[in-house]
Structure formats: C-alpha cells, structure tokens
Backbone as CSV, one residue per row, in Angstrom:
resi,resn,N_x,N_y,N_z,CA_x,CA_y,CA_z,C_x,C_y,C_z
1,MET,105.836,85.044,63.651,105.890,85.324,64.746,107.406,86.301,65.242
2,VAL,106.684,87.217,66.371,107.687,88.275,67.160,108.905,87.980,67.684
3,ASP,109.896,87.787,67.743,110.932,87.448,68.634,111.028,87.869,70.002
4,ARG,110.898,87.726,70.730,110.739,88.080,71.982,112.013,87.066,72.846
5,SER,112.746,87.054,72.529,114.048,86.282,73.308,115.017,87.162,74.001
6,THR,114.956,88.358,73.709,115.794,89.051,74.546,115.241,89.478,75.488
7,VAL,115.875,89.891,76.832,115.249,89.939,78.227,115.921,91.705,78.794
8,LEU,115.350,92.764,78.802,115.370,93.901,78.862,115.587,94.214,80.642
9,VAL,117.284,94.371,80.696,117.027,94.942,82.491,117.781,96.032,82.950
10,LEU,116.967,96.756,83.837,116.853,98.209,84.505,117.846,98.069,85.759
11,THR,119.092,98.555,85.595,119.759,98.406,86.982,120.239,99.577,87.264
12,GLY,120.759,99.390,88.214,121.674,101.087,88.900,121.792,101.043,90.650
13,PRO,122.328,102.206,91.072,122.605,102.309,92.354,120.937,101.991,93.030
14,THR,121.119,101.857,94.259,120.275,102.217,95.017,119.624,103.479,94.930
15,ALA,117.857,103.904,95.117,117.528,105.124,94.855,117.813,106.066,93.795
16,SER,118.629,105.153,92.508,118.614,105.936,91.461,117.571,106.290,90.805
17,GLY,116.447,105.889,90.469,115.045,106.028,89.991,114.500,104.692,89.133
18,LYS,115.365,103.408,89.274,115.544,102.668,87.865,114.003,101.887,88.300
19,SER,113.458,101.809,89.301,111.975,101.010,89.539,110.953,101.794,88.898
20,THR,111.098,103.677,89.031,110.329,104.263,88.975,110.417,104.519,86.982
21,LEU,111.625,104.582,86.729,111.555,104.514,84.819,110.993,102.706,84.892
22,ALA,111.122,102.245,85.167,110.831,100.990,84.880,108.834,100.650,84.752
23,TYR,108.493,101.125,85.542,107.059,101.512,85.482,106.094,102.359,84.744
24,ASP,107.344,103.353,84.213,107.046,104.796,83.585,106.960,104.176,81.867
25,LEU,107.905,102.822,81.541,108.107,102.151,80.721,106.893,101.137,80.310
26,CYS,106.388,100.662,81.521,105.787,99.992,81.405,103.807,100.498,80.907
27,ARG,103.766,101.710,81.679,102.562,102.563,81.152,102.622,103.324,80.128
28,LEU,104.048,103.709,79.430,103.871,103.741,77.892,103.734,102.210,77.060
29,TYR,103.618,101.003,77.322,103.841,100.193,76.456,102.950,98.988,77.481
30,PRO,101.468,99.441,77.818,100.910,98.439,78.420,100.838,97.249,77.839
31,ASP,100.867,95.907,78.760,100.660,94.809,78.667,101.467,94.062,77.631
32,GLN,102.731,94.794,77.421,103.909,93.930,76.719,104.628,93.062,77.663
33,PHE,104.642,93.734,78.801,105.983,93.575,79.548,105.406,92.621,81.008
34,GLU,106.121,91.556,81.504,106.179,91.061,82.777,107.528,91.719,83.695
35,LEU,107.589,91.583,85.125,108.649,92.323,85.597,108.929,91.275,86.592
36,ILE,110.658,91.024,86.427,111.384,89.897,87.192,111.929,90.939,88.526
37,SER,111.954,91.133,89.958,112.694,91.919,90.735,114.083,91.117,90.624
38,VAL,115.210,91.914,90.623,116.070,91.451,91.051,117.061,91.950,92.267
39,ASP,116.232,91.712,93.486,116.456,92.252,94.626,116.530,90.962,95.580
40,SER,117.997,90.760,96.624,118.137,89.889,97.631,117.166,90.299,98.941
41,ALA,116.392,91.183,98.683,115.433,91.436,100.068,114.015,91.203,99.696
42,GLN,113.783,91.566,98.532,112.410,92.016,98.299,111.712,90.336,97.583
43,VAL,112.937,89.010,97.745,112.078,87.697,97.676,111.578,87.714,99.075
44,TYR,112.082,87.840,99.878,111.262,87.464,101.378,110.244,88.577,101.825
45,ARG,109.308,87.529,102.420,107.966,87.818,102.791,108.517,88.770,104.161
46,GLY,107.752,89.737,104.643,107.535,90.304,105.545,109.058,92.041,105.642
47,LEU,109.401,91.383,104.573,110.356,92.632,104.198,109.929,93.389,103.338
48,ASP,108.864,94.297,103.456,108.553,95.190,102.952,108.576,96.703,102.516
49,ILE,109.098,97.283,103.527,108.876,98.664,103.791,110.640,99.067,103.320
50,GLY,111.442,98.257,104.216,112.920,98.117,103.859,113.191,97.712,102.486
51,SER,112.600,97.321,101.976,113.006,96.456,100.717,112.533,97.299,99.434
52,ALA,111.762,98.422,99.720,110.939,99.314,98.621,109.953,98.090,98.028
53,LYS,109.346,97.691,98.017,108.327,96.891,97.483,107.561,97.538,96.825
54,PRO,107.269,97.032,95.710,106.461,97.996,94.549,104.862,97.892,95.395
55,SER,103.956,98.893,95.078,102.752,98.975,95.848,101.897,98.256,95.004
56,VAL,100.663,98.513,95.571,99.712,98.001,94.858,99.183,98.373,93.481
57,GLU,99.721,99.263,93.083,99.143,99.798,91.813,100.117,99.376,91.060
58,GLU,101.522,99.605,91.486,102.381,99.171,90.727,102.313,97.599,90.066
59,ARG,101.818,96.577,91.645,102.091,95.490,91.058,100.648,95.182,90.181
60,SER,99.461,96.137,89.920,98.609,96.049,89.405,98.862,96.683,88.023
61,LEU,99.758,97.197,87.742,100.379,97.904,86.491,101.085,97.123,85.603
62,VAL,101.494,95.939,86.183,102.452,94.949,85.376,102.848,93.701,86.139
63,PRO,102.724,92.223,85.921,102.742,91.095,86.533,104.363,90.907,87.594
64,HIS,104.299,90.763,88.481,105.645,91.098,89.197,106.194,89.546,89.483
65,HIS,107.287,88.949,89.374,107.935,87.564,89.816,109.088,87.642,90.627
66,LEU,109.419,86.968,91.517,110.276,86.936,92.632,110.417,87.746,93.736
67,ILE,109.281,87.829,94.303,108.805,88.814,95.129,108.173,87.879,95.633
68,ASP,108.149,88.183,97.551,107.364,87.136,98.798,107.380,85.824,98.240
69,ILE,108.767,85.165,97.638,108.747,83.820,97.433,109.390,82.703,98.625
70,ARG,109.929,83.603,99.599,110.976,83.036,100.535,110.327,83.206,102.187
71,ASP,110.008,82.606,103.130,110.189,83.219,104.309,111.818,83.670,104.988
72,PRO,111.809,84.906,105.733,113.253,85.149,106.182,114.026,84.093,106.573
73,GLU,113.683,83.197,107.519,114.631,81.989,107.491,115.081,81.240,106.727
74,ASP,114.699,81.155,105.481,114.985,80.529,104.560,116.146,80.886,103.367
75,PRO,117.211,81.181,103.737,118.202,81.728,102.839,117.807,81.781,101.376
76,TYR,118.096,82.736,100.481,117.792,82.963,99.073,119.266,83.041,98.315
77,THR,119.704,82.032,97.302,121.096,82.500,96.946,121.019,82.650,95.595
78,ALA,122.349,82.895,95.203,122.533,83.394,93.959,121.982,82.331,92.880
79,HIS,122.322,80.892,93.631,121.991,79.883,92.462,120.331,79.679,92.724
80,ASP,119.714,80.060,93.282,117.974,79.721,93.491,117.749,81.301,92.773
81,PHE,118.417,82.251,92.613,117.873,83.344,91.818,118.228,82.894,90.354
82,VAL,119.284,82.679,90.006,119.377,82.193,88.555,118.699,80.992,87.895
83,ALA,118.261,79.938,88.730,117.146,78.751,88.300,115.897,79.241,88.146
84,GLU,115.393,80.048,89.021,113.597,80.505,89.039,113.845,81.501,88.259
85,ALA,114.732,82.447,88.073,114.483,83.956,86.881,114.828,83.290,85.635
86,THR,115.379,81.808,85.342,115.588,81.570,83.728,114.192,80.734,83.479
87,GLY,113.757,80.383,84.573,112.278,79.614,84.691,111.260,80.461,83.893
88,CYS,110.810,81.452,85.285,110.177,82.505,84.927,110.534,83.361,83.459
89,ILE,111.661,83.669,83.273,111.951,84.521,81.578,111.531,83.496,80.410
90,LYS,111.479,82.020,81.045,110.718,80.819,79.375,109.546,81.033,79.551
91,GLU,108.557,80.880,80.939,107.404,81.263,81.394,106.372,82.666,80.646
92,ILE,107.384,83.524,80.599,106.701,84.684,80.302,107.019,84.566,78.504
93,GLN,107.678,84.459,78.324,108.617,84.089,76.655,107.270,83.593,75.941
94,ALA,107.015,82.437,76.912,106.008,81.644,76.049,104.548,81.759,75.702
95,ARG,104.134,82.821,77.196,103.030,83.798,77.109,103.190,84.950,76.104
96,GLY,104.079,85.305,75.320,104.187,85.780,74.002,104.303,87.503,75.000
97,LYS,104.636,87.282,76.203,105.307,88.852,76.697,106.603,89.056,76.898
98,LYS,107.282,90.246,76.954,108.708,90.650,76.980,108.924,90.550,78.904
99,VAL,110.422,90.373,78.272,110.660,90.458,79.971,111.227,91.450,80.605
100,LEU,111.019,91.847,81.383,111.700,93.150,82.085,112.457,92.968,83.719
101,MET,113.412,92.872,83.806,114.353,92.802,85.291,114.795,93.842,85.865
102,VAL,114.556,94.059,86.957,114.432,95.599,87.183,115.140,95.084,88.745
103,GLY,116.157,95.934,88.990,117.076,95.374,90.509,118.294,95.669,90.576
104,GLY,118.813,96.138,92.000,120.156,96.318,91.937,121.348,95.268,92.954
105,THR,120.753,94.039,92.531,121.120,92.681,93.207,122.517,92.430,92.680
106,MET,123.685,93.391,92.522,124.380,92.660,91.093,125.165,91.782,91.025
107,LEU,125.451,90.746,92.337,125.874,89.454,91.865,124.806,88.474,91.247
108,TYR,123.443,89.015,91.993,122.443,88.165,90.902,122.822,88.424,89.271
109,LEU,122.690,89.684,88.848,122.889,89.843,87.295,124.104,89.126,86.830
110,ARG,125.344,89.477,87.554,126.526,88.776,86.842,126.146,87.108,87.322
111,SER,125.621,86.403,87.967,125.453,84.895,87.856,124.844,84.914,86.683
112,LEU,123.528,85.615,86.652,122.405,85.155,85.257,123.222,85.449,84.062
113,ARG,124.142,86.649,83.959,125.147,86.357,82.765,125.958,85.614,82.410
114,GLU,127.254,85.664,83.690,128.454,84.568,83.120,128.251,83.212,83.583
115,GLY,126.977,82.616,84.169,126.749,81.438,84.351,127.505,81.195,85.919
116,LEU,126.359,79.964,86.337,127.451,79.328,87.999,127.341,77.606,87.664
117,ALA,128.310,77.224,88.780,128.883,76.220,88.478,127.046,75.434,88.891
118,ASP,126.984,73.756,88.305,125.924,73.484,88.612,125.718,72.834,90.428
119,LEU,125.358,73.119,90.848,125.453,72.991,92.671,123.825,72.792,93.000
120,PRO,123.770,71.799,93.719,122.036,71.532,94.471,121.692,72.492,95.037
121,SER,119.973,72.269,94.889,119.186,73.610,95.425,119.908,72.974,97.009
122,ALA,119.346,74.039,98.014,119.411,73.735,99.346,118.413,72.587,99.777
123,SER,118.559,71.880,100.655,117.710,70.746,101.772,117.732,70.931,102.768
124,PRO,116.111,71.370,103.153,115.884,71.895,104.039,116.582,70.716,105.535
125,THR,116.551,69.213,105.374,116.402,68.465,105.906,117.971,68.481,106.178
126,VAL,119.226,68.627,105.318,120.089,68.709,105.372,120.477,69.319,106.389
127,ARG,120.403,70.821,106.423,120.524,72.153,106.844,120.313,71.973,108.482
128,ALA,118.780,71.316,108.704,118.530,71.395,110.071,119.425,70.301,110.828
129,ALA,119.645,69.047,110.024,120.924,68.374,110.329,121.888,69.173,111.092
130,LEU,122.262,70.004,109.847,123.567,70.646,110.296,123.447,71.607,111.694
131,GLU,122.519,72.074,111.427,121.785,72.938,112.505,122.471,72.019,114.000
132,ALA,121.300,71.234,114.061,121.750,70.137,114.978,123.102,69.769,115.580
133,GLU,123.509,69.510,114.642,125.270,69.164,115.103,125.930,70.501,115.586
134,ALA,125.920,71.366,114.990,126.225,72.767,115.553,125.673,72.788,116.688
135,GLU,124.630,72.718,117.179,124.052,72.971,118.693,124.843,72.552,119.310
136,VAL,125.083,71.156,119.407,125.615,70.146,120.147,127.002,70.359,120.423
137,ALA,127.893,70.363,119.290,129.418,70.142,119.060,129.957,71.515,118.782
138,GLY,129.361,72.673,118.431,129.920,73.813,118.081,130.088,73.945,116.474
139,TRP,130.003,75.360,115.960,130.467,75.684,114.666,131.642,75.203,114.449
140,GLN,132.962,75.336,115.260,134.380,75.139,114.653,134.386,73.705,114.563
141,ALA,133.592,72.724,115.212,133.679,71.343,114.997,133.385,70.840,113.363
142,LEU,132.146,72.055,113.332,131.663,71.721,111.557,132.625,72.221,110.859
143,HIS,133.402,73.340,111.385,134.426,73.727,110.156,135.736,72.983,110.173
144,ASP,135.909,72.365,111.099,136.951,71.071,111.132,136.494,69.677,110.228
145,ARG,135.176,69.665,110.145,134.929,68.749,109.323,135.017,69.142,107.863
146,LEU,134.627,70.684,107.750,134.830,71.150,106.283,136.267,71.034,105.706
147,ARG,137.490,71.240,106.520,138.615,70.958,106.646,138.729,69.816,105.993
148,ALA,138.248,68.721,106.082,138.439,67.239,105.914,138.276,66.753,104.842
149,VAL,136.964,67.399,104.157,136.743,67.135,102.868,136.984,68.454,102.337
150,ASP,137.218,69.723,102.293,137.426,70.672,101.183,138.228,71.835,102.181
151,PRO,139.576,71.571,101.764,140.374,72.587,102.902,140.313,73.632,102.227
152,THR,140.445,73.621,100.736,140.196,75.306,99.819,139.113,75.852,100.135
153,ALA,137.801,75.391,100.458,136.805,75.963,100.687,137.015,76.645,102.577
154,ALA,137.254,75.296,103.213,137.984,75.837,104.888,138.897,77.102,105.011
155,ASP,139.801,77.524,103.896,140.477,78.308,104.123,139.841,79.767,104.080
156,ARG,139.129,79.855,103.162,138.225,81.189,103.069,136.982,81.517,103.244
157,ILE,136.123,80.328,104.259,135.275,80.392,105.185,135.423,79.979,106.663
158,ARG,135.183,81.038,107.518,135.558,81.415,108.880,134.716,80.261,109.749
159,PRO,135.182,79.839,110.496,133.735,79.132,111.496,133.060,79.852,111.857
160,THR,132.923,81.273,112.142,131.479,82.207,112.251,130.679,82.383,111.389
161,ASP,131.123,82.420,109.900,130.335,82.509,108.877,129.424,81.003,108.868
162,ARG,128.606,81.103,109.550,128.090,80.119,109.730,126.867,79.721,108.254
163,GLN,126.654,80.622,107.557,125.838,80.502,105.864,126.561,79.598,105.179
164,ARG,128.042,80.442,105.279,128.449,79.579,103.982,129.032,78.527,104.669
165,LEU,129.553,78.245,105.509,129.973,76.737,106.376,128.756,75.799,106.039
166,GLN,127.863,76.216,106.674,126.760,75.416,106.137,126.483,74.723,105.062
167,ARG,126.796,75.918,104.118,126.045,75.789,102.513,127.619,74.833,101.869
168,ALA,128.413,75.008,102.203,129.582,74.322,101.726,129.452,72.622,102.213
169,LEU,128.593,72.093,103.337,128.971,71.052,104.181,128.010,70.179,103.529
170,GLU,126.841,71.413,102.935,125.212,70.648,102.500,125.681,70.537,101.050
171,VAL,126.131,70.900,100.107,127.103,70.914,99.005,127.603,69.327,99.212
172,PHE,128.306,69.127,100.223,129.260,67.953,100.226,128.337,66.527,100.367
173,GLU,127.395,67.141,101.589,126.460,65.628,102.194,125.547,65.389,100.603
174,LEU,125.357,66.329,99.789,124.072,66.174,98.994,124.655,65.370,97.561
175,THR,125.892,65.811,96.997,126.895,65.667,96.208,128.271,64.677,96.126
176,GLY,128.351,64.581,97.568,129.743,63.741,97.547,130.881,64.020,96.981
177,GLU,130.698,65.182,96.431,131.888,66.171,96.036,131.953,67.298,96.980
178,SER,133.294,67.842,97.008,133.117,69.571,97.195,133.175,69.974,96.671
179,LEU,132.832,71.395,97.608,132.137,72.726,96.954,133.513,73.476,95.745
180,THR,134.331,73.214,96.059,135.217,73.934,95.671,135.681,72.977,94.301
181,SER,135.302,71.761,94.166,135.392,71.252,92.681,134.446,71.688,92.046
182,LEU,133.090,71.589,92.626,132.278,71.794,91.618,132.141,73.131,91.145
183,GLN,132.713,74.027,92.092,132.674,75.458,91.321,133.715,76.084,90.140
184,SER,134.726,74.752,90.251,135.664,74.900,89.337,135.259,74.522,87.978
185,ALA,134.086,73.479,88.049,133.576,72.839,87.029,133.075,73.864,85.654
186,ALA,132.925,73.569,84.723,132.372,74.525,83.799,130.794,75.408,84.148
187,LEU,131.152,76.917,83.874,129.640,77.267,84.177,128.389,76.990,82.935
188,THR,127.641,77.136,83.801,125.847,77.155,83.091,126.220,78.856,81.964
189,ALA,126.077,78.323,80.402,125.827,79.711,79.441,124.503,80.254,79.777
190,CYS,124.475,81.537,79.711,122.881,82.245,79.901,122.498,81.972,78.430
191,PRO,121.174,81.601,78.534,120.122,80.851,77.394,119.653,82.266,76.919
192,PHE,119.739,83.475,77.460,119.164,84.434,76.810,120.058,85.774,76.461
193,GLU,119.765,86.566,75.185,120.120,87.744,74.928,119.834,88.748,76.078
194,LEU,120.957,89.005,77.173,120.463,90.362,77.675,121.064,91.575,77.474
195,VAL,119.876,93.080,77.521,120.196,94.257,76.631,120.260,94.867,78.356
196,GLU,121.138,95.419,79.139,121.371,95.910,79.928,121.402,96.990,80.122
197,VAL,120.835,97.799,80.975,120.641,100.106,81.135,121.021,99.640,82.815
198,ALA,122.149,100.597,82.490,122.456,100.940,84.054,122.469,102.493,84.386
199,ILE,121.775,102.797,85.722,121.470,104.470,85.564,123.031,104.934,86.333
200,PHE,123.680,105.679,85.761,124.702,106.275,86.619,124.237,107.491,87.124
201,PRO,124.201,108.002,87.948,123.683,109.463,88.485,124.874,110.075,88.119
202,GLU,125.039,111.045,87.503,125.657,112.103,87.634,126.385,113.002,88.732
203,ASP,125.222,113.579,89.276,125.715,114.147,90.638,125.244,113.127,91.861
204,ARG,126.596,112.970,92.338,126.554,111.735,93.791,125.892,112.507,94.516
205,ARG,125.874,113.867,94.734,125.453,114.754,95.838,124.162,114.772,96.215
206,GLU,123.508,114.249,95.024,121.820,114.638,94.926,121.204,112.776,94.736
207,LEU,122.578,112.142,94.723,121.780,110.909,94.965,121.823,110.245,96.270
208,HIS,123.143,110.716,97.160,122.987,110.429,98.667,121.992,111.398,98.970
209,LYS,121.426,112.179,98.924,120.378,113.017,99.276,119.006,112.281,99.364
210,ARG,118.856,111.565,98.219,117.451,111.032,97.908,117.694,109.781,98.681
211,ILE,119.426,108.804,99.074,118.813,108.050,99.472,118.427,108.386,100.940
212,GLU,119.016,109.412,101.743,118.320,109.874,103.360,117.082,110.301,102.990
213,GLN,116.738,110.798,101.894,115.322,111.274,102.166,114.573,109.929,101.883
214,ARG,114.813,108.629,101.232,114.156,107.940,101.278,113.993,107.144,102.383
215,PHE,115.143,107.029,102.954,115.239,106.456,104.189,114.331,107.055,105.417
216,ASP,114.363,108.227,105.363,113.281,108.809,106.357,111.968,108.922,105.698
217,GLN,111.758,108.675,104.677,110.284,108.287,104.157,109.728,106.577,104.905
218,MET,110.684,105.778,104.706,110.616,104.460,105.139,110.223,104.789,106.138
219,LEU,111.446,105.064,107.261,111.372,105.632,108.918,109.674,105.931,109.254
220,ASP,108.847,106.927,108.190,107.987,107.610,108.506,106.617,106.590,108.409
221,ALA,107.069,105.494,107.429,106.164,104.587,107.004,106.175,103.237,107.828
222,GLY,106.908,103.197,108.891,106.833,101.981,109.847,107.743,101.307,109.941
223,PHE,109.172,101.737,109.550,110.072,100.773,108.937,110.575,99.851,110.184
224,VAL,110.297,100.431,111.046,111.127,100.017,112.779,109.748,99.019,113.026
225,GLU,108.748,99.793,112.877,107.736,98.283,113.540,107.712,97.099,112.618
226,GLU,108.343,97.550,111.726,108.297,96.136,110.661,109.460,95.330,110.966
227,VAL,110.646,95.712,111.440,111.963,95.353,111.906,111.220,94.775,113.343
228,ALA,110.541,95.135,114.575,109.873,94.563,115.258,109.306,93.367,115.435
229,ALA,108.443,93.516,114.110,107.690,92.412,114.575,108.530,91.026,113.556
230,LEU,109.243,91.440,112.956,110.419,90.432,112.325,111.110,89.697,113.368
231,ARG,111.763,90.657,114.267,112.500,90.300,115.737,111.292,89.867,116.375
232,GLN,110.173,89.701,116.677,109.369,89.335,117.301,108.860,87.725,116.915
233,SER,108.969,87.199,115.546,108.908,86.139,114.957,109.654,85.264,114.963
234,MET,111.110,85.854,115.352,112.508,84.943,114.678,113.269,85.957,115.879
235,PRO,113.276,85.529,116.989,113.782,86.129,118.060,115.568,86.306,117.595
236,GLN,115.994,84.486,117.021,117.739,84.309,116.703,117.921,84.982,115.393
237,GLY,116.856,85.539,114.981,116.992,85.630,113.419,118.374,86.822,112.967
238,GLU,118.773,87.182,113.860,120.000,88.607,113.494,120.904,87.983,112.135
239,GLY,121.490,86.687,112.015,122.749,86.276,112.050,121.750,86.184,110.511
240,LEU,120.498,85.593,110.332,120.614,85.444,108.876,120.445,86.473,107.364
241,PRO,121.031,86.232,106.606,120.892,86.851,105.244,119.648,87.709,105.465
242,ALA,118.783,87.643,105.449,117.328,88.549,104.957,118.046,89.475,106.121
243,MET,118.209,89.354,107.519,118.585,90.404,108.236,119.407,91.216,108.301
244,LYS,120.531,90.947,107.098,121.741,91.682,107.139,121.408,92.581,105.813
245,SER,120.548,92.999,105.366,120.087,93.787,104.495,120.729,95.285,105.191
246,VAL,120.512,96.039,104.379,120.984,97.163,104.752,119.579,98.116,105.072
247,GLY,119.825,98.780,106.021,118.348,99.217,106.814,118.139,98.171,108.050
248,TYR,117.750,96.854,107.841,117.066,96.073,108.750,118.544,95.690,109.718
249,ARG,119.658,95.584,109.274,120.543,95.179,110.442,120.633,96.156,111.275
250,GLN,120.818,97.590,110.900,120.849,98.543,111.629,119.977,98.770,112.902
251,ILE,118.391,98.807,111.823,117.178,98.790,113.370,117.112,98.113,114.231
252,TRP,117.694,96.598,113.626,117.420,95.734,114.945,118.780,95.603,116.104
253,ALA,119.420,96.149,115.406,120.678,96.557,116.407,120.073,97.618,116.898
254,TYR,119.758,98.565,116.880,118.695,99.583,117.528,117.906,99.062,118.770
255,LEU,117.190,98.309,118.290,115.949,97.215,119.041,116.923,96.874,120.124
256,GLU,117.631,96.284,119.955,118.492,95.680,120.765,119.348,96.268,121.456
257,GLY,119.816,97.677,121.603,119.998,98.808,122.642,121.461,98.910,122.178
258,GLN,121.900,98.743,121.115,123.002,98.777,120.975,123.669,100.334,120.477
259,PHE,122.808,100.979,120.030,123.217,102.545,119.807,121.300,103.489,119.708
260,ASP,121.753,104.335,119.849,120.304,105.397,119.784,119.555,105.463,118.638
261,TRP,118.142,106.403,118.434,117.387,106.160,117.447,118.625,106.986,116.106
262,HIS,119.099,108.174,116.706,119.683,109.083,115.998,121.320,108.140,115.172
263,GLN,121.799,107.387,116.359,122.973,106.631,115.675,122.496,105.636,114.263
264,MET,121.053,105.308,114.596,120.481,104.024,113.782,120.180,104.741,112.435
265,ARG,119.394,105.802,112.047,119.214,106.873,111.011,120.587,107.028,110.448
266,SER,121.823,107.545,111.246,123.063,107.817,110.741,123.976,106.675,110.135
267,LYS,123.810,105.277,110.941,124.587,104.272,110.142,123.785,103.606,108.827
268,ALA,122.578,103.792,109.246,121.760,103.213,108.170,121.752,104.142,106.970
269,VAL,121.538,105.054,106.693,122.285,106.260,105.635,123.375,106.095,105.180
270,ILE,124.880,105.759,106.025,125.947,105.819,105.792,125.949,104.590,104.797
271,ALA,125.559,103.132,105.311,125.516,101.520,105.079,124.882,102.082,103.742
272,THR,123.604,102.831,103.230,123.054,103.068,101.971,123.955,103.438,100.868
273,ARG,124.800,104.648,101.724,125.344,105.087,100.444,126.590,104.280,100.251
274,GLN,127.354,103.647,100.872,128.283,102.725,100.808,127.433,101.849,99.854
275,LEU,126.641,100.650,99.996,126.106,99.966,99.148,126.018,100.645,97.938
276,ALA,125.336,101.819,97.740,125.266,102.544,96.317,126.659,102.674,95.633
277,LYS,127.887,103.024,96.340,129.017,102.885,95.855,129.645,101.658,95.585
278,ARG,129.746,100.432,95.927,129.644,99.142,95.709,129.137,99.036,94.440
279,GLN,127.850,98.948,94.377,127.024,99.033,92.934,127.423,99.664,91.689
280,ILE,127.802,101.108,92.257,128.190,101.554,90.887,129.977,101.368,90.570
281,THR,130.589,100.996,91.461,131.667,99.890,91.032,131.862,98.881,90.454
282,TRP,131.059,97.860,90.694,130.196,96.652,89.574,130.070,97.025,88.620
283,LEU,129.145,97.941,88.385,128.950,98.794,86.697,130.033,99.120,86.361
284,ARG,130.855,100.193,86.526,131.864,99.980,86.230,132.716,99.102,85.261
285,SER,132.726,98.118,85.927,133.488,96.744,85.349,132.816,96.330,84.361
286,TRP,131.578,96.500,83.821,131.057,95.896,82.862,131.053,96.952,81.900
287,PRO,131.516,97.121,80.959,131.722,97.791,79.529,130.337,96.960,78.900
288,HIS,129.737,96.281,78.679,129.086,96.044,77.811,127.564,96.822,78.215
289,VAL,127.527,97.404,79.663,126.369,97.808,79.631,125.865,99.469,79.586
290,SER,124.810,99.810,78.967,124.929,101.024,78.363,124.251,102.109,79.461
291,ARG,124.788,103.125,79.454,124.846,104.069,80.780,123.870,105.058,80.608
292,LEU,122.963,105.470,81.927,122.095,106.282,81.592,122.650,107.160,82.802
293,GLN,122.635,108.880,82.820,122.766,109.882,83.737,121.615,110.131,84.067
294,LEU,120.343,110.035,83.418,119.338,110.213,84.230,117.924,109.255,83.738
295,PRO,116.950,108.668,84.880,116.370,107.640,84.582,114.859,108.558,84.272
296,THR,115.115,108.808,82.444,113.830,109.270,81.514,113.711,108.696,81.017
297,LEU,112.787,108.230,79.977,111.951,107.271,79.170,112.788,107.850,77.903
298,GLU,112.903,109.168,77.671,113.565,109.968,76.702,114.599,109.216,76.543
299,ALA,115.437,109.260,77.326,117.249,109.029,77.273,116.700,107.481,77.167
300,LEU,115.834,106.687,77.496,115.897,105.238,77.656,115.584,104.656,76.300
301,LEU,114.785,105.268,75.777,114.532,105.025,74.500,115.071,105.500,73.394
302,LYS,116.288,105.932,73.654,117.374,106.643,72.549,118.145,105.423,72.448
303,ILE,118.337,104.364,73.471,119.234,103.785,72.702,118.562,102.347,72.008
304,GLU,119.352,101.871,70.869,118.990,101.517,69.845,118.286,99.824,70.441
305,ALA,119.154,99.499,71.126,118.392,97.999,71.589,117.083,98.138,72.198
306,VAL,117.221,98.849,73.331,115.774,98.901,73.902,115.040,99.702,73.056
307,ASP,115.058,100.512,71.818,114.002,100.742,70.785,113.317,99.492,70.618
308,HIS,114.496,98.787,70.054,114.101,97.293,69.060,113.400,96.520,70.394
309,ILE,113.330,96.466,71.140,112.547,95.361,71.717,110.950,96.011,72.137
310,VAL,111.148,97.442,72.131,109.684,97.588,72.355,109.004,97.884,71.370
311,SER,109.700,98.225,69.805,108.948,98.293,68.561,108.586,96.910,68.026
312,LYS,108.990,95.772,68.917,108.442,94.305,68.200,107.356,94.288,68.771
313,GLY,105.889,94.767,68.438,104.777,94.154,68.910,104.485,94.857,70.241
C-alpha cells in the first residue's frame, strides 16, 4: 500500500500565485489530491469575492474542504482549524487520496505544525449568555470578572477586544480553569509530516502590482455589493472577525460614509500590501519551508520531497 501520510502545503503572501500553482498541480495529477483551504476568510459563507474563493471550475477540478463552513456571525478560531483540518486529513488519507493544503493564514499553519493547547470548542449557549451580560452590565464588567479569574489574560486583553475577552471567559465557564493555565499546558503534536512550500516573490514591486490589479478585479466583480449585502443582513457585524478581513473592513467603512471611493480603494490596497509583508515575515522565520521565487510547476516539482509525494501513485 502506498504511504500517503505526508501532507503537501502550498503557502505564500496574498496574490503570489499559490492557488494557481495548486490547480496546475491538480491538473497534472488528476484524481490524486483533495484540497484543504488554509484561509481565515474562505471559511465564511457569503465572503466570496473578497476572499478569492475558488471558481466553479476549480471546485470541479478537485474536492475542496474548509470552505463555506461558518456563518460570519460565528467566529472561527485557530483551534477550530486545527481540529477540523486534522479530521479532514485523516478522512482524505483513508480514501487513498493525497492532501494538498493551500492558503496564507500563517497562524493556522503554525498552529497545525506546532500544536495548540487543548481548549474546548466554542459554545453558542455560553457565548449568548456572555453577550446578554455585556448588554446589561457592559464589557468593562466582563473584563473585571476576567481579572478575578485570570489576571494574566486580563493584562493582555483589552476591555474593547470583545472577541478575545469573550473567549477567555468562555473557556473558564466551560472548564473551570483559566485560559492562561490551559495555554501553558503541553501542546498537542502534529500527527502528520508536513512538506511546506512557500512562494517568495523576488520582485516586490511586481507583487504590489498584482495586489492592486486583483483588488480592482474584485471591485469589478461586485465586491462592494457583496459587502453591502452582508451589512444589510447583519448591521451590527462590523466588529466580527469575518468583517476585519482585508478589503471587507475598508469597504464596510466606505459604506458607513467614513471615506470616499478613492480613499477606500487606496486603504484596501495598502492594507493588502501590509498583509503580504506580514506573511513574508512569518515565512522568513520558518527555516524548514522550501522556497520558490516563481510559482511554476517546474520549480515545484524540482523539490525532492514534492516529487516524492506526486510520484507515489
């Protein structure tokens, strides 16, 4: 039986060409791979244009996982990703297929590789109760309660950071232990061998040009209308993690009248460039990652570990 326990990961900064390279690989080796998205925006339903979700043709080319699995009102965490990606990997390998993970959410990749503390999954019931309490007493009151049970977490979480504050209290409600104590426990080791390949664009100016062109294409495809529909369906959703994604938060602010169209476009492009810079900074600190200057199949298949994966059946 062919050993398919190794997982191939394609990552890199936004607009670097990682998705195109992934689909080129799947076309060259049809029916061998299933794809797992490593993207913190693509998990949400309704965030389609701005997250560059795969097209109908691309979805028909290879089975996709971890896309459109949450409503924007239901925050998705790195813990959720590790648990669900691990399950997907095991199921894909049990079917005799190879796993191809594609995306640029570096926190997700690091969490899968290095492990996370064993924290409970989100509880809609507990979250609803905390939201109701905050409506009556205010978020500062919840922060005061957090300080009483977990002063270390209270020091690093601001009263205005509702998502993290809510999560810290949720963990305590569910386990009776502080978030700090659980996070200091031993991490769960990754049960898979990850072969990670990252695209490092040699010409940063060319990457910036691609970022600008792609955002304009998103605008032409109806990005503003997409955010307007999300805003109408959840008018209080501006603070949700989903709406903090690059592009979405700038367009939301534009629709709120905070700045004009040209300012929105400029701010979104600059924010995307900054995201790409952060992604590259993350990748530079990972010496185990194989680097590609250009997203080409020829360069990818010259990597010995990748050639070993694709040649196994």
